[in-house]
C-alpha positions in Angstrom: 68.9 74.8 16.8 67.2 77.4 14.7 67.5 77.0 11.0 68.1 79.8 8.6 65.9 80.1 5.5 66.4 81.4 2.0 63.8 81.4 -0.8 63.6 82.0 -4.5 60.6 82.0 -6.9 61.3 80.8 -10.4 59.2 81.4 -13.5 59.7 77.9 -14.8 58.1 74.5 -14.2 58.9 72.3 -11.2 60.4 69.5 -13.3 63.0 71.8 -14.9 63.9 73.3 -11.5 64.4 69.8 -10.0 66.6 68.7 -13.0 68.7 71.8 -12.9 69.2 71.5 -9.2 70.2 67.8 -9.3 72.1 67.3 -12.6 75.8 68.1 -12.2 76.2 69.6 -15.7 73.8 72.3 -14.5 75.1 72.7 -11.0 78.4 73.8 -12.3 76.7 76.7 -14.0 75.0 78.2 -11.0 76.6 77.0 -7.7 78.6 80.1 -6.7 77.7 83.3 -4.9 79.5 85.9 -7.0 81.0 86.3 -10.5 84.5 85.9 -9.2 83.8 82.3 -8.1 82.8 79.2 -10.0 82.0 75.5 -9.5 84.7 73.7 -11.7 83.7 70.2 -10.5 80.5 68.6 -9.3 79.4 65.0 -8.5 76.0 63.9 -7.3 74.8 60.5 -6.3 71.1 61.2 -5.9 69.9 58.4 -3.6 69.5 58.0 0.1 73.0 57.5 1.5 74.5 59.0 -1.6 76.7 62.1 -1.5 77.2 65.2 -3.5 80.5 67.1 -3.8 80.6 70.5 -5.4 84.0 72.3 -5.7 83.5 76.0 -4.9 86.5 78.0 -6.0 87.7 81.5 -6.6 88.4 82.0 -10.3 91.8 83.5 -9.5 92.8 80.2 -7.8 93.3 81.8 -4.4 90.8 79.6 -2.5 88.6 76.5 -3.0 86.6 74.1 -0.9 84.4 71.1 -1.2 80.8 71.7 -0.4 79.4 68.3 0.3 76.6 66.4 1.9 74.8 63.0 2.2 71.2 62.6 1.3 69.1 61.3 4.2 65.7 61.5 2.6 64.6 62.2 -1.0 61.1 63.0 -2.2 61.5 63.5 -6.0 60.2 66.9 -7.2 59.4 67.8 -3.5 62.4 67.8 -1.1 65.9 66.8 -0.4 67.1 66.3 3.2 70.8 66.4 3.7 73.5 66.1 6.3 76.3 68.4 5.3 80.0 67.4 5.5 80.4 69.2 8.8 77.3 67.5 10.3 74.8 70.4 9.9 71.4 69.6 8.6 69.8 71.1 5.5 66.7 70.7 3.5 65.6 71.9 0.1 61.9 72.2 -0.7 60.4 72.4 -4.2 56.8 73.6 -4.6 54.9 74.3 -7.8 52.7 77.4 -7.4 50.7 77.9 -10.6 53.3 78.8 -13.3 56.0 79.4 -10.8 58.2 77.1 -8.7 59.2 78.0 -5.1 62.6 76.8 -3.8 63.2 77.1 -0.1 66.4 76.1 1.7 66.5 75.6 5.4 70.0 75.1 6.9 71.7 75.0 10.2 74.0 78.0 10.5 77.7 77.4 11.2 79.3 79.1 14.2 82.0 81.1 12.4 80.2 83.7 10.3 77.3 86.0 11.4 73.9 84.7 10.4 73.3 87.8 8.1 76.5 86.9 6.1 75.4 83.3 5.8 72.0 84.3 4.7 73.4 86.7 2.1 75.8 84.0 0.7 73.1 81.3 0.4 70.6 83.7 -1.1 73.2 84.9 -3.6 73.7 81.2 -4.8 69.9 80.8 -5.0 69.7 84.0 -7.1 72.4 82.6 -9.4 70.3 79.4 -9.7 67.2 81.5 -10.7 69.2 83.5 -13.2 70.6 80.3 -14.8 67.4 78.3 -14.9 65.2 81.1 -16.3 67.6 81.9 -19.1 68.4 78.3 -20.2 
């Protein structure tokens, strides 16, 4: 299986990036792909075998779903390895590069939507993350 990859470079320290990625009070402020969506609820049990559940919902109430996964490996400030709720694998890598932090997500694509659409959606969420973290 080929993994898809999305990347963002943030102008903030690694520790802040890690905290904003893993703390639910922050996740709710960035975990959506467009302004007409939001993340009204988030839980995160950050330990191997622990799960996260992020409600991703249209603001008009027309649709919502639970984006969830189980942590299979955690290297604090370095990486998160996850099995998503539908069995696909995902990893998030965090890397300090001078005054910047690089976040890279590798994920197994699903079989319903074209890869380009999946890449666009995941990149949009990363871009929301960057916007939120750099302003806070």
